[in-house]
N, C-alpha and C positions, 0 to 999 in steps of 0.2 A: 389377273389377280382378283380374288373374290372380294366383293364389297363388304364393308363392315356395317353393322347396325349401330344405332346411337349408343347402345350399351357396350360396344366394343367387341361383341361376339360375332363370329362368322355367320353370315346369313345362310340358313338352310333352305335350299330351293324346295318349295312345296310341289308335290306331284299333282297334276290334274289330268283327267282324260283329255286326249288331244285327237283331233281329226285332221290328218294331213294326207296329201296324195303321196304315191310312192309305196312300193311293197315293203314289208317289214324287214326282209333280209337286207335290202339296200339302205334302209334307215339305220340298221345296226352297223353296217359297214361304212356308213356315211359317204355313200357314192350316189350319183344321180341315177334315178330309176327311169326307164323308158315307159313305164306304166302300161305295158301290154297286159291285157286281161285274157285268161285268168292268171297267167304266169309270165313274168317279165322276161324279155330276151336277155337282159343284163345278167340274170342269174342262170337261166337255162343254157346259154351259150358257153358258160364256163364250167358246167357240170355241177352247179350248186342247186340246192333245193329252194325254189321260190316259196316263201312262207305266206304269200297272199297279202291281202290288204286289211287295213283296220276295219273294225266292226261298222264304221260309218259308211263304208263302201258296200253297195248292194249290187248284185249282178242284175243285168237288165232283165225285165220280164220278157216273155210271159211264163217261162217254165224254169223249174229247177232241174238240173241234170240228174239223171239216175246214177247211183253209185256204180263203179265199174264191176264187171262180173268177177266173182272170186276166181283166183287161179291157184294152182297147186305149186308149192315151192318145196324143194328138198332141202331140209336143214340138217344141222349137225346130228350125228348119231341116230339117224333114221327117223326122227320126228318129222312128220309131214303136216304142214299147216296151209290151209287156204287163207290167204291174207287179202283183206279188202283195203285198198289204198286209194288215196287221191293225192295229187301233188300239193294241195293247199287246203287249209281249213276254211277258206273263204266262203264256201257254200254251207259249211257245217256250223260254224260259230253262230251266225244269226239265228239258227233254228233251235239253239239251246234254250230251254225254259228257265230263264233267270227271272225270278219273281219279284225281287226287291232291288232297290238302288244299291244296297251294299253288295249284293251278289253280282250285279252288273259291273260295278266299279272294280271289285276284286278280280273278277274274271278279265276285265279289260287291262288291269295292271299286270296280270300274269302274262297275257298274250303280247302286250305292247312293250313291257319292260323286263319282267323276270326271265322270260324265255331267252332273251338276248344274252343274259349272264349265265343262266343255268347250262347253256349249250357249250360254254367255254370258247376256245379260239377257233374251233372248226364247227361245221354244220352238225346237227344232231337230229336225225329223223324222229327219234323218240320225243324229244322236247318240242321240236318245231312243228310237227305234224301229227304223229300217231297218237300221242296222249290226248290231243284235242279231239281227234276222231273218236277215240274210245270214250271220252266224256259224253259224246253225243248218244252213245248206246248204253252207258252204264252210269247209274246215278251215284254210286260210291266214288268212282273216279272223278265225276263232276264235282262232288262235294270236296274231295281232296284238292282239286285244282283251285277251287274258290278259296279254300282255307289257306293253301300255300300262297296264293296271290295276296290275300289280306295280310298274312304274316310277313311276306316279303316287303309289302308296302310299308309296314311299321319298321322293319329292319332297315330299309333304305333311308328312313328319316332319322335314324340314329347315328352314332359315331363309333360303334364297336363292331367287332367281327362276330358278334352274337347278340341276341336280345338280352337286355339286363333284367334282373328281378323286378326293378321298379316299373319296367314296361309291361309286365304281365297283366296289369289291370287295365291297360289301354283298350279302347273300344274296338280297334281293329283286331287285337289279339283275342279278345273275348268272342268276337264274331267268328274268328278263325277256329277257335276251340269248339264252338257250337257246330260249325260246319264239319269239323273233323269227327265229332261225336256222331253226327248224322251219317257220315260215311261208315263208321264202325257199326252203327245200327243196321244199315243196309246190308253190310257183309254178314252180320250175324243172322239176319232174317233169312238170307239165302242159304247159309250154312245149316240152319235149323230145318229149312225146307228140303234139304238134301241136294240142292242144286250143285254144290261143289263136289259131290260124289258122282253124280250122273253126268255132269257137264264138264269135260276136261278143259274146255276153253276158259272156264272160270278160273283156272289156275293162273292164266295170264293176267286176268284182272287182279287176283291176289298178289302176284309178283309186282304188278304195276303199283298197286297201293302200298306195298312194302317200300318201294323206292320213294313214293310221295310222303309216306309217314316218316321214313328215315330222314328225308330232307327237312321236314318240319321240326323234328327233334334236333337236328344239327343247328338250325337257325336259333333254337331256344337254348342251345348249349348243353342239351341232354345227351351226352356222348354214349353212355351205356344203353339208353333206350334206342338210340339211332343204330347202334351195332346190333342190338337184338332184332330189329326190323330187317336189317340187311341179312343177318344169319338166316332168318326165315325165308327170305326171297331166294337166296342162293341155294338153300336146301331144296326148295321146290324146283328150281331150274335143274339141279343135278338129278332129281327124281324123274323129271320129264325126259332128260337125256337117256334114261334107261328104259323108257316106255315107247311103244308104237302108238302115238296119239294123233288124233285128227280133230280139226275144228276150224272155225272161222273167227278171227279177231282182228280189229284194226291195228293192233300192235304186233310188229314182227318179233318173233322169238329171238332173232339175232340182234335186234335193237336192244332188247332187254339184256342179252348176253353181254353186249358192249358196255352197258351201264354197270352191270354187276362185276365184270372183270375189273373195271376202273376203280370201283369202290372197294372191292376185295383187295386190290393192290394197295390202296391207301391204308386200310386197316392193318394189313400184314406189315407195312412199313413202321407202324408204331406199336405193334404187338410184341411183347417179350417172347422169346423162343420157348420159354417154359410153358406158355399158354397156348402155343400153336397146335399142340396135339389135340386139344379139345375143340378147335375151330373146324368149320366145315371144309370139305374138299374144294380145291380150286375149280371154278367153272371150266368146262372143256372148251378149248379153242382150236382153230385150224392154223396150220403153219402158213407163213407168208408165201403166196404163190406168184406175186408180182415179179416180173423179170426186169432187171435194169434196162435191157435192150428194148427200145421202143416204148418205154414208159411215157404216159401222157400226164402232164401236170393239170389236174382238175380236182375238184373237191372230192369226187369219188375215190381217186387214188390217195388223197391225203387222209381220208377217213380210214381207208385200208391200212395205211401206215400207222395211224393212231392206234388202231386195234392191235397191230403187230407189236408196237412198243409197249403198250400197257400190258399185254399178255406176257411179253418178255420180262418186264420189270417185276410182274407178279411172280413169274417163275423164279427169278433171282431171289426175291424175298423168301419164297417158300423153300428154295434150295438152302439158303443160309440157315433158316430155322430148323429144317430137318437134319442137315449135316452136322450141326453143332451138338445135336442130341444123339448121334449115332456113335458106335464104337469104331474107332479108326482101324482096328485090327480086322474087323469084319467088313467094313464098308468102303475102304479106301478106293478100290478099283471102281466101284459103282459111283462114288463121288466124282472121280476124275472123268468118268464117261459122261455123267450128267453135265459137268462143267464144260466139257468139249461141245456138247450140244448147245449150251447157252452161247458159247463163242461163235458157233456156226450161225445161229439165229441172228446174233448181233451183226456179223459180217454181211449177211444177206440184206438186212435192213439198211446198213450204212451205205452199201453200193447203190441201192435205190435212191436214198436221200441225196447222194452226190449228183445223180442224174436229174433229180427234181430241181435242185438248186441251179444246175446249169441251164435249165429252161426258164427259171424265174424272170430273168431280164426281159424276156419276150412279153411278159404280162404286167410290166410295171411293178406297182406295189400290191397288185391284186391278191397275191397269196403270201405276202411277206409275213404277216402276223401268224398265220397257220404254220408256215415253214419254220419260223422262229420257235414257236411252241414245241414243234416236233424235234428240232435240233437241241432244245434245252433238255428234253427227255433223253435224247440219244447221248448227250454229254454226261448226264448223270449215270446212265447205264454203263458207259465206258469206264467211268470212275469205279463203279461198284464191281465191275469185272476185273479191272487191272489193279485195283488196290483193295482187296477183300479185307474183311474184319480181321484184326490181329489174332483173335481166339480161333478163327477158322484156319488161318495160315499155320498157327502153332500145331493144330491137329493134322493138317494136310499141307505140308510144305510146298508142294508143287503149285499150289494156288497162288503163291507169292512170287512167281517167276515172270508174270506178265507185265511187270514194269519195264522189262527189257523189250527190245525189238523182236518180238516172237510172234509167229503167225497166230491169229490173223492181223496182228498189229505190225506196221512197218517201221515205226519210230519208237525210240525209248519214251517212256511216259514221264512227262514233266508235270507232277501233281500240282505244283504251285500255279503254273500257267493254266492248267485245267480249271482250277477254282476261279481264277480271274475270268476265264471264258464263261463259266457257268453264271457267275455274278453279272457279267455284261449282258448275257442273253436274258436273264431274269429281269433286269432293269428295263429292257426294251419292251417288256410286256406289261409294265406297271404304268398307271397314269402319271402325268407330270404335274397335276394340280397340287397346290400347297395343302389343300384339305380334301383329299379324294373321298368320294361317296363310298359307303359300304358295298361290298360285292360278295354274293354267295353263288358259287358254281359247284356242280357235282364233279367236275373234271379236274385233273391235275394241271397246275399252273406254276407261277413263280414261287409260291410259298414254300413248298417242300424243297425246292432248289436253294432258297435262301437259308432254310434250316440246315441243309447239308453244308453250306459254306460256313455258317456260324459255328457249327459243331465239329466239323471234320477237316477244315482247312488247316494247313501246317501251322505249327506253333509260332513261326516267325511272321505269320500273316494276321497279326492281332488287329490291325486297322481294318483290313478287309472283313474280318469276322464281325467286328463291331458295326461296320456299315450294313452288313446283312441283317444283323440283329435289329438295328434301328429301322430299316425298311419294313421289317415285319411288324414292329411296334407302331409305326406311323401309317400303315396301310390297313384299314379295317377289312381284311379279306378272310373269307372262309371258303376253302376248297374241299368240299365233302367233309371228310373227317379231320382235315388239317385246319385248325383255327390259327390264323396267322398271328394274332396279337397274343394268344396264349403261348404259342411256340416261341414268340419273341421274349416273353417273360421268362420262360424256362431257359432259353439261351442266355438271357441276362444273369440268371441265377448261376448258371454253369460257369460263365466267363468270370463272374465276380469271385466264385469259389476257387477257381484256378489261380487267379491273381493273389488271393489271400494265402494260398498254399505256397506259391512261388516266393512271396515276400517272407513267409515264415522260414522257408528253406534257406534263405539268404541272411537270416538273422534280423530282418526288418520287422517292424510292427505290422500286423496283418492289415490294419486300417490305414497304413501309410501309403497314400496314392501320389506322393510328390514326384515320383519317378515316372508316372504314367504307366501304361501297359508294358509289362515285361514279357519276354519270350517264354513260352510255357514248355518245359521239357516233356518228353513223351510219357514218363512215369507219373506225371501229375495230371495229364490230360484226362478229362472225363470222357470215357469211351462207351458208356452204357447208361440208358435212362429207362426206368421202370415206372409207369404210371398206373396207379390203382385208385378206384373210386369207392368210397364207403357206400354201403348198401342203402343208407338213409339220406344220401345227398349226392345227386348226380352232377351237381355244379361245383364239386370240390374234388381235388385229386391229391394224392400223396405222390411226390416225385422223389424217386431214389436215383442218385447220381453216383456212379461207380467209376473209379479209375482202374488201371490194370492190376494194381496191388489188391484192391478190393475184390476184383473178379478172381484173382488167383487163390485167395483164401476163402472165397464164398461169403463175404460179408456184404451187407446192403449198401454201404457207402453213406454219403451225406443224404439226409432226408429233409425235404421242405414241403410245405403245404401250400396249395394254390386254391383260391376261390374265385368265382366269376359270376 
């Protein structure tokens, strides 16, 4: 239990740069490191990427190894890149020109703390290695990393899932904004000089910066600006997929693709269908090629499964958005064909996951958090496929038949049991501390799952819905575009509104809570949420909450305003 100060307030642990032995990956995973240099055997023997050692570790003299020779990789849709890689930033980080104490401390916080959260529950070559290598060669990326490190440091010291307005004058944030401006100035100088026209590899730098700028906006709670940066990055990726481009860059184009697919999935999950037509096209992805037979449980396989599941969930959101806007008389056959493809992709991944779990006992708890995170995604995907939105089923009735034991599903669908399963998996990924520290990650985690439970669990599961809502409110987590505490507040508004309407339908006073939570009939359930931000305030949102009756007649439903 956390100790209390004399004032009775929980003590906030101050972060200070630390120098300890052991590689960064083992520290994050809280396992003993064998401290092999340059890459520990504990990581490499299990297929993980060893992220090297803290900046206090120096490789033995007399020489610094030369970077590996560029190699040609064949990537998606014909783009060919020579990628310069090393297994660890250990030789690169000390060589960065960090001129001030603020720069050194912010960079150190980024590498020693922020990266461990940004990567999520699986390894991320982009966050753990490539972006640090890119900072070594590009000043704009270096300034972005330092800015993100300073901003994350201030975020970590707070108690919210985003930085508050009061914190904007903080010295760390002011320093972060100056570093961010220096990154923008560097990019503009190169653009004016024509480098981004002549040098195709600079597009990778621009896409990398779009992810870093978007992350900074997410930390500040600037949702619209974060989405704008993401839109620019995905648009560039889609353009590159149509080109025959060559170049050398420390960041693998497929690492960028993985980040963009995950973030695109998050945005589509909260984007109203009516706005999806103006959004950028989905990043292209490859189908899962891993076979269940002979599958090996290591981090490389798990990352492949993460890419598969994020791509599949992104396809499901895009399918829902496009199908609801199509004319059933013209599109029905195409819709059912597309749905069959989604089911086949789900089955392929589910079979691989079964084999991976069967191998997990041989590795102790080595891969349990990663497998749990993947199973949580799989459980949500199964729900979305077997229990589609009511407005979709009304247009395309065959979509509503997968609650039955129908291929590829062998058992009837118990929706109540599924939500308890989703809730249980989500809680396994949350810290047990009474006052957990804020977390910002770019990957999908328990937050979106808890939102799904709070909003879509059956009407008789009111206690479960409130437990999910309270977990969001009490855990200051931001998972990309999913702000957990804001999502919890919206869920709280929805559940309260439903209860008011149930009481009114029974002839009770709307504010009479003496009977506790009442079961919510389907016609009263809130089934759609529409968030819009005013042009002059990105930290404010209008929330429209509609039930089936509202949707049927095309009215907005109840409107509430949120500020943060």
